N, C-alpha and C positions, 0 to 999 in steps of 0.2 A: 821518542826514545833515542837510541843510538843510530845515527845515520850512517850511510855507506861512506867509506873513505878508501883512498887508493893505497897501494902497497907502501909507497914512500911515507905517507902519513901514518900508516899502521906501525911501521918500523920505528918512526919517531916517537909515537905515543906509547909504544909497548915497552920501552926501556928508558927510565929516568934515573940518573945517578946510580946506575948499576942495578936497579931494582926492576924486575919485570912487572908489567902492569897489564891487567885484563879489565876492560870496560865492557859490560854486557847489559842487555835489557833484563829487568827483573822478571824471571820466569821460573816459577816453582810449582809444586804439586797443588798448592792451595789456590792457584790462580788459573781460572778457566781460559781457554783460547779466546782472543778478541773476535775472531771470525770463524764461523763454523760452516763448513761446506761451501756452497755457491750462493748462499742467501744474500751475500753482500757483493755488489758489483762496483767496479772501479769507474763508474760514470756518474757524475754529479746529478744528471737528470733522472737516472733510473736506480740510484742507490736505495736499497731496501731500508737502511737505517744507518745511523752513525757507526763507524767501525768500532768505537769503544762504548756505544750506547748500552748494549746488553749487560756487559759486566758492571757498568756503573749503576744502572737502575736495579740490578739484582743484588747489589751490595758486595760484589767481589772485591778482593784485596788488590788495590792498584797503587796506592800511595805508600811512600816509605813509612809513614806513621802507622799504616795498617798492619805491618808485619812484625812478627816476633821470631825468636830463634827456632821455635817448633815448626815454623813455615819454611825454614831454609834447609835444604837437603845437606846432610852431613854435619850440621851444627849441633853442639850440645843443646839440650833442651832448657836448662835453667837459664834465667835471664837476670842480670843485675840492672840497676837503674841509677842514672846519674843526673846531676843538676849542676849548673854553673852558678856559683855565688858571685853576684855582680855588685859593683860599688855604686851607691847613690851620691857619691861625693867625688869631685875632681878638682878640688881646691885646697885640700889638706894632705899631709903625708899619711899614707896608709901604713899602719903599724902592725897589722896582723889580724887574725880571727880568734874568737873565743867561743868554742862550741860547748863550754860547760853550762851555758844558759839553756841548752837543750837537754831534755830528759835523757839519762844515760842509755836507755834501751833504744832511743831514736837516733843516736849519733851514728854517723856514717861508718862503714867498714873500711873505707879508704879515703883519705884526704890528700889531694894532690895540690901542691903549692908551686910557686915559681922556681924554688930551689930544686924541686924534684925534676922539673923539666930540664934544668941545667945539668943535673947529675945524670939524666938519661941520655944526654947528647942531642936533645931536640933542636932542630934548626928551623927558624921561622923563614918561610919563603919570602923573597924580596918584595913581592907584590903586597904582602900583608905585613910589612915591616912595622914592628912595635912589639911590646910584650904581650904574649898570649895570656899570661897571668901576671897581674901587677905584683912585683916583689915588695916585701915589707921595706920601709924606709924610702919609698918613692911615691911621688904624687901620681895618682891614676891619670892616664892620658885622656880619658873621656868618660862621661857618665855612662854607667852600665858596663864598664870594662870588667871582665871576669878577674877575680882575685884568687879563686880556688875552684877546683873540680871535686865534687863530693860524690861518692859511689856507695850504694847500698846493695847488698847481695840478695835482697828480697823486696818484693813490691809493697807488702803490707807496711813495713817500717818506713819505706821511702814515701808512701802516700800520706802518712801521718807527719813525717818529718818536714817535708817541703813547705806546707802551709805554716807550720810552726816556725820555721826559719824566717819565712817572709814576714810573719807578724811580730817576731821578736825584735827587741832593740838591744844594741850593744854587742852583737855578734861580730860586727866589723869595727875595729878600733882605729881611730885617726888621731894624729898629733897636730903639730904646728900648721898654721895656715900658710900656704905658699902662693896662692893664686893659681889660675889655670896654667898648665904647661905651655910655654911659648914655643911655637914652631914656625918656620918659614912657610909661606903659602905653597900649596901643592903644585900650582902652575899658574902662569899668566901669559897672555899673548895679546897681540894687537892686529886687527884685521883692517887694512886700508886699501881702498880702491879708488883710482881716478880713471874714469872711462875715457876712451878716445873721443875725438870731435864728432864722429858719426857712429851709428850702431855697428857698422861693419869694420870700423877701425880698431886696431889693437889698443888695449888699455895702455895708458901712460904709466900706471903703476898698479899692481895687484898681487895678491898672494900666488896667483897662478904663474906670475912671472918671477916673483922674488921670494916666495915662501912666506911662512908666518914670521912675525917679528916678536921677539921675546925680550923681557926687560934686561937691562945691564946689571941691575941690582934691585934689592928691596929696601925701602926706607924703614925707619924705626917703627913706624905704624903699619908696616907690611904693604904699604902702597908701592906698586911697581914704578921704577924710574926708567924711562925710555931713553934711547940713544939721543945724543945732541942733534937737533934738526940740521939737515944739510941737503940741498937739492942735488949736489954733486958727490955726496959721500957714499957710505956703504948702504946696502939695502935697508938696514935698520935705521940709519940716519935719514934716508929718503922717506921711509914710512912715517917717522916723526914729523918731518917737514910737511908732507902732504896731509897728514892727519891734523896737524895744527892749522894748516891753511883752511881745511874744511870747517873746523870749529870756528875759526875767525870769520869765515864767510857767513856762517849761520848767525853769529853774534852781530854782524854788521847788516843784517837783512833790513831792507827798507819797507815802505808801504806796499811795494809790488809783490811782497812775499808774506805768506802766513807761516809763522813759526809755532809749532806745537811742542810744548815742553811738558813731558809727563814723567812722573816717578812711579815705580811699581815695586811691590814687595809680595813675595809668597812665602808661606811657612814650610818648615820641614814636615813631611807627611809620610805615613806608612802606606804600603800598597794594599794592605788588608786582603791578601789573597786567601783562598779557601783553606788551604792546608798549611798551618804553621810548620816551620822547619823541624825535621826529626831525622833520626838515623839509628842504625844498629851497627855494632862493630864486634868482631871476634878476632882476637889475636891468638893464633896457634903457635906457641913458642917452640914446640918441637919441630914444626915444619917451617918456622920463621915466616909464617904467612899471616897477612892481615886482610880480613874480608870486611867489606862495608856494604851497607844498604842505605842509599841516599836518594833524594829526589831533587835534582838541580838542573838549571838550564845549560850549564857548561860542564858536562861530566868528565871530558878528557882533561880539562884544566883542573878540576877538583882532584882527580886521581894523580895527576902530575904534581900538584901542590902537596898532597899527602906523601908522595914519594920523596920530595925534597925535605919534608918535615922529619922523616925517619931515616934519611940517608946516612947520618952520622951517629946513629943511636949506639949506645953502649951494648956490649955483647948480650946482656941479659934481656934486652928488648930489641934486638936487631931484626930487621925485616928484609927478606930477599924477594918477596912476591906480594903484590897487592891485587886483590880481586874486588872490583867495584860493581855492585848490582844497582842498576838505576831504574827507579820506578817513575810513574807519572809525577809531574811536578805539582799538580794540584793548584794551579794558578801561580803566577810568579811576577810578570810584568817588569822584569829586571831585578826583582828582589832576590832571586836565586841564581843570578849570574855573577860569577866570581864572588860568591859568598864565603865567608871565613868559617861558616858552621861545620862543614865536613872535617876541618882540622880538629875541632873539639870532639867530634864523634870518634875520630881516629885516636885521639889522646885517651878518651875514655876506654877504648878497647885495649890500648897498650898497658894501661894501669889496672886492668881487670883480667889478667892473664888466665886463659883457660875457660873463662866464663863470659859468654856474650853479654854485652851491655847496651842498653837503650838510652839515648839522650834525646829528649823531645821538648820543644817549646810548647807551652800553652799560649793562649792569645796574649796574656799579660807579658810573658817572656818575649814574644815576638815584637810587641810594641816597644819593649825596653831595649832590645838588642838587634832586631832585624835591620837590614839596609833600608835607608829612607830616600825619598826624593830631596834634592838639595833645596834648602831655603835660599831664595834669590832676591837680591835687591838690584834695581836697575833704574837708571835715569836715561831717557832718550829725548833727543831733540830732532825734529823733522822740519825742513824748510820746503815749502810748497809754492810754486809759481801761481799767483792768483789768476793770471790770464789763461794759462794752458791747463792748470789743474795738476801738473806733473810734479812729482817729488824730485827736487833738485839736489838735496843733500840730506844726509842722515848721520848723526853721531850718537853714540851710546856708551855707557860705562856699566858693566855688569859685575856683580859681586856675588859669588856663590859660597855658601857655607858647606864645606865638605865633611865636617864632623871630625871624629877622632882618628880615623885611618884614611890614607889617600884613596884606596880603592880605585875607581874609575873617574875620579873628580877631574883630572886633566882632560880626559876625552870628552866628558860632559861639558866642560867649559868651552872647549874648542868647537864642538858641534853646535852648542847653543849660540856662540858668537857668529859662526858662519851662517846660521839660519835666522839671524835676528831681523833681517829685512823681509822675511817671509817670501811671498810670491812677487814682490814688487821689483821693478827695474829702477834702480837708483844709481845715477852716474857718479856720485861722490859719497863714499861711505867711510866712516872711521869708528870702529868698535873696539873697545878694550875689555878684556875679561880677566878675572882673577878668581881662583878657587882657593879658599883659605882653610887652614886647620882651625878647629875649635873643639871645645869639650862636649859638643853635641854628639848624638848617635851618628855613626858613620853613614854617609850618603853614597849612592852608587848610580848605576845607569838605569833608573826607572823608566818606564814606558815613554818613548819618544826621545829619550836622552836629552831632555831640556829644550829640544827644538820647539815644541809646541808652546811651552811656557814663555820662552824668550821671543819667539816670532809673534806671539799674541800682542806684545807691546807695540810693535809696528802696525799691526792690523788695527788695534784700537785707536792709535794716533791717526791713521789714515781714515778710519770711519768717522772720526770727529769732524 
């Protein structure tokens, strides 16, 4: 839940863009205490049971998806229900939606489009840069990008309408083919190390001494172009010089060395955590208060992002206070860290004034829209001294598919590159990494942040 933090952190987290923020554990009348009396002891050897075991096995409400407005103290009882209408096409102009194909009695009570967000003064937080809803006349940025937020004031009509919309054809209208939206890679870097002559000697060159090296530009095919090699130039030029030397040495290996050249590829995959993403929102216009119920790994980041989202809202939807109730995540593995989903929960609340609204993924929605592990392509070459059995040089090129939004792709690329030699002591290393934009579903910091995936390449080569 929400961990302890000092006064400085509290003050920083409690006001963003002039909006007061409260982040608290989800604790309501419907939720029994996790620990009763002295039955549970804080000693792993003598603990009577898991601290959360009793509520879980007795079916208590713990996850954001479990709760409804009636469970929240002070909230109105009636609940609206929302869904995101997402695009299956990211290579044609989006021209709008046509809900006339839906039976009249099943049509939503509120349809929110990109122009409604603009009129309301919605501000996309920089970390999630991109259209929250794809506007008409524009090619969607990625497969599954939302184009509309649909809200029903009752569950019965929503429950019938959602599968009808998913099964219908022609609700989303597309025009001319444009191809996928081109974007510069999210990040690229080069990790180069030349060890000193002895284990105790200082490195000749390494990121610890000179920092990471970044490309001077990207070529037309988005390949990074590194600085001109020079042994006496800038840090970036020296990285290119030593990196090229390492690769030339591997290429020139004679019979005294074994060179293992492997290529690897992994696909984009979902975390398949227990609880798909879900949330409740209630916008109290009179009090200018927005309350949320969410289950995420980064609650303070989520609350601050929502504050940025509404910081410049028009008067009719202005917010001065955000209260974020955080439930158990219900499994996450990185898939609920810096997730964009709470922004859509907040939007649903803003466009359902006075009536709490629930936005919840089913498993299909989660596969279609949830954060994924990066698809990775990698070629590695390892030179081994046949006499000593020691790895003397390693070079690799890593290519990560970051999907439609940047999210944490840069961090994943850098962590993966720095972990690419695994547990091995290699005196000469040159690793390049690039995280690219594509029309795939957004990728983020899934469990191990790519280090296990990319270090496995070196381990497999070594075990060969």
